[in-house]
C-alpha positions, -999 to 999 in steps of 0.1 A, spaced: 0 0 0 13 35 -8 21 59 19 -1 91 19 16 124 11 14 144 43 30 176 31 -3 196 32 -11 182 66 22 193 80 19 227 63 -14 233 80 -1 222 114 29 246 110 6 275 101 -17 268 130 12 267 154 25 300 140 -9 317 143 -14 304 179 21 316 190 17 350 173 -18 354 189 -4 345 223 24 370 220 0 397 208 17 402 174 -9 385 151 -29 416 143 1 436 133 15 408 111 -19 404 94 -21 441 87 14 441 72 5 411 50 -28 428 39 -9 459 30 17 439 10 -10 422 -12 -32 453 -14 -62 442 7 -57 464 37 -86 487 48 -83 514 74 -98 507 108 -133 521 112 -130 550 136 -165 564 132 -184 570 164 -218 557 170 -244 584 166 -280 582 180 -305 584 151 -324 617 151 -358 598 151 -372 564 156 -398 546 136 -414 518 155 -418 485 136 -455 482 145 -479 511 148 -512 507 166 -531 531 143 -526 509 112 -555 484 109 -545 447 108 -556 427 77 -577 399 91 -581 382 58 -544 371 56 -534 336 65 -509 348 90 -535 366 110 -557 335 111 -529 315 127 -526 340 155 
């Protein structure tokens, strides 16, 4: 019987170990940012602040009549 080629398996194990060690040391994010810049996928970090909307439209309004002929209303 032929021996299986385990090169891809060992490559994945090595990559997982590298990612785990870099994450434990706190250098994973910086390394990924540099890699993304190198291949052109980097996007700036979103620094926008959350703003409260000027108004709120409730999803259900009591003044709108309910259509009692619909099949959904019959199940309720």
